[in-house]
N, CA, C and O of each residue as an XYZ file, in Angstrom:
540
protein
N       1.015     -1.027      0.176
C       0.164     -0.084      0.119
C       0.979      1.560      0.337
O       1.605      1.925      1.332
N       0.710      2.383     -0.996
C       1.220      3.300     -0.946
C       0.524      4.472      0.136
O      -0.448      5.223      0.055
N       1.508      4.216      1.124
C       2.036      5.739      2.161
C       1.300      6.993      1.771
O       2.238      7.432      1.106
N       0.431      7.870      1.655
C       0.485      9.176      0.732
C      -0.013     10.179      2.231
O      -1.052     10.173      2.890
N       1.436     11.087      2.371
C       1.179     12.040      3.845
C       0.884     13.511      3.571
O       1.978     14.070      3.487
N       0.204     14.117      3.448
C       0.168     15.651      3.801
C       1.110     16.909      4.332
O       1.890     16.323      5.082
N       1.306     17.669      4.346
C       2.872     18.546      5.167
C       2.744     19.819      4.830
O       2.375     20.268      3.745
N       3.098     20.461      5.908
C       3.870     21.912      5.679
C       4.891     22.454      6.529
O       5.055     21.873      7.601
N       5.598     23.428      6.276
C       6.474     23.594      7.657
C       5.779     24.358      8.208
O       4.641     24.776      7.997
N       6.871     24.621      9.297
C       6.241     25.040     11.077
C       5.948     26.519     10.919
O       5.746     27.261      9.958
N       5.991     26.630     11.968
C       5.857     28.596     11.977
C       6.755     29.035     12.888
O       7.205     28.207     13.680
N       7.202     30.439     12.961
C       7.573     31.208     13.516
C       6.385     31.049     15.387
O       6.645     30.705     16.540
N       5.296     31.477     14.740
C       4.984     31.497     16.361
C       4.731     30.304     16.916
O       4.758     29.142     16.509
N       4.515     30.756     17.782
C       4.748     29.245     18.790
C       3.835     29.846     20.486
O       3.446     31.004     20.634
N       3.666     28.675     21.616
C       2.456     28.416     22.428
C       4.022     28.674     23.026
O       4.721     27.710     22.712
N       4.840     29.772     23.857
C       5.424     29.805     24.484
C       5.937     29.042     25.968
O       7.081     28.781     26.340
N       4.792     28.834     26.556
C       4.610     27.339     28.011
C       5.706     26.541     28.161
O       5.859     25.531     27.475
N       6.354     26.838     28.855
C       7.919     25.525     29.239
C       7.616     24.596     29.341
O       6.401     24.423     29.248
N       8.304     23.653     29.540
C       7.956     22.191     29.004
C       8.385     21.548     27.173
O       9.195     21.965     26.344
N       7.641     20.682     27.155
C       7.465     20.093     26.514
C       5.527     20.199     25.997
O       4.678     20.038     26.873
N       5.203     20.417     24.846
C       3.856     20.583     23.715
C       3.816     19.636     22.557
O       4.795     19.613     21.811
N       2.863     18.906     22.336
C       2.908     18.655     20.944
C       3.146     19.296     20.479
O       3.350     20.403     20.978
N       3.304     19.010     19.021
C       3.594     19.782     17.649
C       2.382     21.012     17.616
O       2.561     22.228     17.683
N       0.665     20.011     17.448
C      -0.342     20.448     16.906
C      -0.364     21.933     18.044
O      -0.578     23.069     17.621
N      -0.144     21.663     19.256
C      -0.751     22.658     20.133
C       0.685     23.767     20.056
O       0.643     24.981     19.853
N       1.314     23.329     20.174
C       3.142     24.305     20.099
C       2.887     25.438     19.301
O       2.782     26.592     19.719
N       2.753     24.898     17.652
C       2.553     25.954     16.245
C       1.192     26.810     17.036
O       0.688     26.412     18.087
N       0.788     27.920     16.364
C       0.078     28.888     16.429
C      -0.795     29.485     14.660
O      -1.580     30.340     14.251
N      -0.120     28.540     14.247
C      -0.484     29.254     12.495
C      -1.523     28.142     12.133
O      -1.621     26.920     12.253
N      -2.494     29.541     11.459
C      -4.206     29.136     11.332
C      -3.753     27.989     10.199
O      -4.390     26.944     10.070
N      -2.019     28.465      9.015
C      -2.148     27.106      7.903
C      -1.818     25.755      8.122
O      -1.829     24.833      7.306
N      -1.474     25.741      9.521
C      -1.160     24.589     10.010
C      -2.367     23.928     10.398
O      -2.577     22.825      9.895
N      -3.256     24.437     11.258
C      -4.573     23.782     11.760
C      -4.945     23.421     10.183
O      -4.591     22.338      9.716
N      -5.658     24.359      9.413
C      -6.048     24.213      8.063
C      -5.743     22.490      7.216
O      -6.400     21.455      7.102
N      -4.221     23.024      6.719
C      -3.708     21.520      6.998
C      -3.689     20.460      6.889
O      -3.652     19.659      5.955
N      -3.745     20.398      9.124
C      -4.064     19.120      9.148
C      -5.124     18.904      9.179
O      -5.229     17.681      9.082
N      -6.731     19.660      9.315
C      -8.363     19.315      9.014
C      -8.633     18.973      7.573
O      -9.679     18.352      7.382
N      -7.851     19.275      6.461
C      -7.173     18.497      5.222
C      -7.076     17.602      5.177
O      -7.915     16.911      4.598
N      -5.559     16.878      5.996
C      -5.466     15.196      6.151
C      -5.995     14.471      6.863
O      -5.690     13.278      6.869
N      -7.141     15.086      7.842
C      -7.664     14.774      8.675
C      -8.984     13.956      7.311
O      -9.440     12.820      7.183
N      -9.110     14.832      6.796
C     -10.986     14.815      5.890
C     -10.096     13.960      5.293
O     -10.499     12.884      5.736
N      -9.204     13.717      4.624
C      -8.506     13.089      3.254
C      -8.331     11.507      3.650
O      -8.281     10.495      2.951
N      -8.252     11.733      5.152
C      -7.608     10.782      6.133
C      -5.916     10.811      5.592
O      -5.574      9.655      5.346
N      -5.539     11.144      5.510
C      -4.184     10.969      5.309
C      -3.448     11.582      6.588
O      -3.851     12.637      7.077
N      -2.356     10.890      7.112
C      -1.205     11.386      8.226
C      -0.801     12.916      7.861
O      -0.822     13.309      6.694
N      -0.451     13.704      8.889
C      -0.443     15.145      8.313
C       0.911     15.181      9.563
O       0.968     14.929     10.767
N       2.148     15.755      8.247
C       3.291     16.202      9.057
C       3.924     17.322      9.066
O       4.256     17.672      7.933
N       4.199     17.970      9.827
C       5.130     19.403     10.269
C       6.682     19.757     10.031
O       7.516     19.453     10.883
N       7.079     20.497      8.682
C       8.989     20.175      8.550
C       9.093     21.150      9.376
O       8.413     22.105      9.002
N       9.803     21.382     10.609
C      10.265     22.121     11.118
C      11.988     22.054     10.902
O      12.758     21.099     10.999
N      12.197     23.308     10.611
C      13.785     23.292     10.209
C      15.086     22.613     11.173
O      16.275     22.361     10.980
N      13.976     22.466     12.474
C      15.339     22.204     14.048
C      15.202     20.688     14.206
O      16.115     20.023     14.694
N      13.992     20.119     13.766
C      13.116     18.599     14.273
C      12.930     17.908     12.968
O      12.331     16.842     13.112
N      13.259     18.185     11.738
C      12.620     17.222     10.507
C      11.349     17.120     10.635
O      10.794     18.071     11.187
N      10.558     16.038     10.208
C       9.496     15.848     10.247
C       8.635     15.535     11.995
O       9.051     14.789     12.881
N       7.513     16.299     12.009
C       7.109     15.743     13.486
C       5.836     15.811     12.658
O       5.729     16.134     11.474
N       4.767     15.393     13.633
C       3.433     14.696     13.162
C       3.030     16.049     14.480
O       3.832     16.814     15.015
N       1.367     15.940     14.720
C       1.129     16.987     15.669
C       1.154     16.642     17.075
O       1.023     17.423     18.018
N       1.423     14.805     17.137
C       1.514     14.760     18.189
C       2.950     14.590     19.175
O       3.279     14.223     20.303
N       3.427     15.027     18.146
C       5.386     14.680     18.269
C       5.705     16.372     19.835
O       5.325     17.541     19.756
N       6.470     15.698     20.937
C       6.811     16.253     21.684
C       7.634     17.108     21.775
O       8.828     16.817     21.845
N       7.087     18.680     21.799
C       8.599     19.964     21.339
C       8.867     20.686     22.138
O       8.156     21.688     22.064
N       9.551     20.716     22.907
C      10.127     22.312     23.266
C       9.672     23.460     22.697
O       9.157     23.348     21.585
N       9.781     25.203     23.501
C       9.855     25.895     22.503
C      11.185     26.039     21.864
O      12.236     25.627     22.355
N      11.038     26.762     20.538
C      12.428     27.042     19.992
C      12.098     28.097     18.812
O      11.104     28.313     18.119
N      13.016     28.492     18.878
C      13.363     29.647     17.924
C      14.510     29.427     16.688
O      15.677     29.787     16.839
N      13.941     28.692     15.267
C      15.071     28.316     14.558
C      14.349     28.814     12.997
O      13.152     28.771     12.712
N      14.983     29.078     12.512
C      14.784     29.516     10.595
C      16.249     28.870      9.825
O      17.427     29.161      9.614
N      15.157     27.706      9.569
C      16.529     26.631      8.610
C      16.809     27.583      7.631
O      15.981     28.143      6.912
N      18.067     27.744      7.639
C      19.272     28.541      6.998
C      19.343     27.326      5.913
O      18.966     26.156      5.977
N      20.007     28.115      4.847
C      20.758     27.330      3.284
C      21.661     26.429      3.478
O      21.603     25.348      2.892
N      22.686     26.755      4.376
C      23.928     25.909      4.829
C      23.391     24.927      6.313
O      24.122     24.789      7.294
N      22.223     24.424      6.221
C      21.727     24.147      7.284
C      20.144     22.755      6.426
O      19.285     22.087      7.001
N      20.409     22.878      5.270
C      19.655     21.762      4.384
C      20.087     21.106      4.026
O      19.428     20.105      4.308
N      21.188     20.738      3.287
C      22.385     19.608      3.323
C      21.626     18.500      4.342
O      20.668     17.731      4.268
N      22.810     18.953      5.503
C      22.454     17.726      6.754
C      20.288     17.509      6.895
O      19.959     16.393      7.296
N      19.562     18.110      6.706
C      18.404     18.162      6.726
C      18.119     17.304      5.787
O      18.128     16.190      6.311
N      17.871     17.230      4.681
C      17.592     16.504      3.629
C      17.754     14.823      3.786
O      16.982     13.980      3.327
N      18.920     14.602      4.529
C      19.586     13.164      4.693
C      18.562     12.784      6.119
O      17.895     11.751      6.179
N      18.589     13.590      6.962
C      17.453     13.073      8.313
C      16.196     12.817      7.939
O      15.631     11.797      8.335
N      15.290     14.154      6.721
C      13.913     13.630      6.562
C      13.720     12.745      5.688
O      12.608     12.246      5.513
N      14.790     12.408      4.994
C      14.671     11.237      3.807
C      14.545      9.972      4.896
O      13.957      8.895      4.790
N      15.109     10.376      5.673
C      15.094      8.822      6.694
C      13.766      8.783      7.229
O      12.989      7.870      6.953
N      13.433      9.878      8.094
C      12.496      9.710      8.431
C      10.964      9.403      7.451
O       9.906      8.953      7.893
N      11.244      9.773      6.153
C      10.024      9.095      5.175
C      10.177      8.092      5.141
O       9.276      7.477      5.711
N      11.238      7.246      4.557
C      11.578      6.238      4.583
C      11.431      5.840      5.942
O      10.401      5.183      5.789
N      11.666      5.748      7.072
C      11.151      5.359      8.168
C       9.052      5.076      8.076
O       8.371      4.056      7.973
N       8.758      6.311      8.164
C       7.398      6.139      7.926
C       7.071      6.128      6.830
O       6.241      6.981      6.515
N       7.622      5.059      5.636
C       7.170      4.146      4.498
C       6.199      5.179      3.570
O       5.246      4.801      2.889
N       6.729      6.746      3.725
C       5.777      7.460      2.712
C       6.839      7.644      1.377
O       8.064      7.663      1.256
N       5.561      7.779      0.354
C       6.000      6.939     -0.879
C       5.137      8.074     -1.876
O       5.268      7.975     -3.096
N       4.502      8.848     -1.456
C       3.952     10.415     -2.461
C       3.555     10.951     -0.820
O       3.299     10.324      0.208
N       3.656     12.589     -1.178
C       3.998     13.619     -0.523
C       3.183     15.007     -0.929
O       3.507     15.653     -1.925
N       2.262     15.339     -0.194
C       1.644     16.318     -0.569
C       1.791     17.556      0.024
O       1.134     17.852      1.021
N       3.271     18.965     -0.923
C       3.916     19.787      0.601
C       2.699     21.174      0.064
O       2.387     21.552     -1.065
N       2.371     21.523      1.079
C       1.368     23.338      0.988
C       2.226     24.371      1.837
O       2.356     24.476      3.057
N       3.037     25.460      0.268
C       3.846     25.929      0.690
C       3.027     27.305      0.285
O       2.016     27.156     -0.402
N       3.479     28.847      0.743
C       3.167     30.225      0.644
C       4.537     30.008     -0.177
O       5.670     29.644      0.141
N       3.601     30.595     -1.987
C       5.141     30.796     -2.682
C       6.396     31.249     -2.387
O       6.384     32.257     -1.681
N       7.267     30.916     -2.635
C       8.631     31.249     -2.379
C       8.682     32.789     -2.738
O       9.035     33.568     -1.852
N       8.313     33.322     -4.126
C       8.763     34.470     -4.135
C       8.006     35.397     -2.866
O       8.503     36.514     -2.720
N       6.872     35.049     -1.947
C       5.852     35.661     -1.233
C       7.066     35.525      0.166
O       7.366     36.461      0.907
N       7.279     34.979      0.197
C       8.392     34.317      1.687
C       9.872     34.117      0.939
O       9.802     33.221      0.098
N      11.033     34.655      1.025
C      12.144     33.795      0.472
C      12.515     32.709      1.586
O      13.346     31.813      1.444
N      11.709     32.970      2.765
C      12.493     32.593      4.153
C      11.914     30.989      3.521
O      12.309     29.998      4.133
N      10.954     30.777      2.263
C      10.771     29.591      2.768
C      11.341     28.423      1.828
O      10.989     27.266      1.599
N      12.461     29.313      1.356
C      13.435     28.436     -0.111
C      14.516     27.524      0.642
O      15.452     27.024      0.017
N      14.381     27.379      1.687
C      15.299     26.510      2.759
C      14.318     25.099      2.491
O      14.593     24.097      1.831
N      12.958     25.464      3.340
C      12.150     24.629      3.604
C      12.046     23.711      1.976
O      12.123     22.482      1.955
N      11.911     24.332      1.029
C      10.813     23.808      0.062
C      12.406     22.710     -0.076
O      12.548     21.533      0.255
N      13.448     23.720     -0.717
C      14.810     22.910     -1.356
C      14.907     21.385     -0.029
O      15.148     20.315     -0.589
N      14.774     21.310      1.212
C      15.177     20.419      1.830
C      13.897     19.376      1.754
O      14.140     18.194      1.509
N      12.452     19.833      1.975
C      11.363     18.956      1.905
C      11.633     17.941      0.309
O      11.537     16.716      0.243
N      12.012     18.973     -0.949
C      11.919     18.070     -2.279
C      14.054     17.308     -2.672
O      14.597     16.436     -3.350
N      14.345     18.127     -1.939
C      15.713     16.783     -1.684
C      15.409     15.634     -1.168
O      15.537     14.575     -1.783
N      14.923     15.745      0.156
C      14.828     14.529      1.187
C      13.431     13.125      0.529
O      13.416     11.895      0.565
N      12.551     14.077      0.050
C      11.423     13.098     -0.979
C      12.181     12.466     -2.052
O      12.079     11.249     -2.210
N      13.231     13.449     -3.107
C      14.030     12.579     -3.791
C      15.093     11.313     -3.017
O      15.064     10.247     -3.632
N      15.801     11.326     -2.040
C      15.976     10.800     -1.950
C      15.344      9.592     -0.893
O      15.963      8.704     -0.307
N      14.165      9.842     -0.883
C      13.824      8.761     -0.594
C      13.041      8.559     -1.544
O      11.868      8.885     -1.729
N      13.345      8.325     -1.791
C      12.289      7.616     -4.278
C      10.392      8.121     -3.034
O       9.536      7.272     -2.785
N      10.327      9.364     -2.635
C       9.037      9.571     -2.341
C       8.495     10.493     -4.252
O       9.096     11.191     -5.069
N       7.848     10.227     -4.200
C       7.347     11.565     -5.331
C       6.856     12.653     -4.109
O       6.631     12.391     -2.927
N       6.773     13.914     -4.783
C       6.089     15.275     -4.316
C       5.650     15.892     -5.151
O       6.132     16.075     -6.268
N       4.025     16.566     -4.429
C       3.657     17.165     -5.095
C       3.310     18.428     -4.099
O       2.721     18.402     -3.018
N       3.962     19.733     -4.943
C       4.048     21.215     -4.209
C       2.398     21.676     -4.372
O       1.692     21.349     -5.326
N       2.108     22.231     -3.603
C       0.714     23.320     -3.314
C       0.600     24.127     -3.182
O       0.329     24.363     -2.004
N       0.662     25.485     -4.187
C       0.866     26.356     -3.691
C      -0.005     27.391     -2.931
O      -0.896     27.843     -3.649
N       0.011     27.768     -1.972
C      -1.358     28.500     -0.727
C      -1.101     30.789     -1.188
O      -0.519     31.621     -1.885
N      -2.077     30.564     -0.114
C      -2.203     31.886     -0.077
C      -1.672     31.903      1.245
O      -1.711     31.040      2.122
N      -0.679     34.149      1.212
C       0.033     34.032      2.178
C      -1.289     34.431      3.049
O      -1.176     34.846      4.203
N      -2.519     34.275      2.419
C      -3.032     35.245      3.620
C      -3.771     34.103      4.468
O      -4.720     34.363      5.207
N      -3.237     32.783      4.291
C      -4.000     31.619      5.428
C      -3.337     31.740      6.559
O      -3.983     31.543      7.588
N      -1.741     32.128      6.683
C      -1.445     32.804      7.700
C      -1.495     33.731      8.343
O      -0.520     33.765      9.094
N      -1.875     34.215      8.415
C      -2.861     35.820      8.478
C      -3.629     36.142     10.168
O      -4.302     37.155     10.357
């Protein structure tokens, strides 16, 4: 059976509660919540691409952190995310992102997920969404 997952990148806006929280609670992004609902409606696994932790599901416990993925970190993260995709048996990934010409900070995330999918031999579909979804 081909496992198809839905994924989006993390969010700068986070709950600052000390200790660990599930990723779905830590990130305060409307985009993440809406794409998670889409995944649920389609019966697909939902993943969040973190520039620090790689792929997280909404229940993954994470502490508060503030880290924007940088171009020089992408090569390392590609390897990690590729291993995570393989371990999860993800063969197809639907990735949702704001177009990088609207937010250049997202280029490393897109480069990472595309490189990781290629390395894991998973197909990837990029879905561009409105920047307003994060408002």
